Residue, then its C-alpha position, 0 to 999 in steps of 0.5 A: m428659423n436657424n441661427i448662425k454662430i460666427t467666430l472671428k478667426k483672423s485679425l482685422n489689422g490691415r484689412n480693408a476698412k469696409h471689411i472691418a466695418t462689416a465685422h464690427a456690424l456683426g459684433l466681432r472686434r477681437i480674434g475669438d469673439v463669437t456672436v449668434q446672428p439670425e440666418n437671413p439674407s442680410t447676414a449671409g451677405k456679411i458672411a460672404k464679404i468677410g468669409y475669409l476672416i471668420e468661421v461659421e456654424v449653424v445653431k438650432 
């Protein structure tokens, strides 16, 4: 199973409350924060929801 490295690239200020909550659920709070998550349907759904705020790369 692969992991996904997720980096917050844009600010959460003024965003939809649900999008902020999704970013926090991924462990992203500030611009530049990085987290490594497992590649699964739950993570994919979160990425799809806030994809415009983050950068994603696959880590093996």
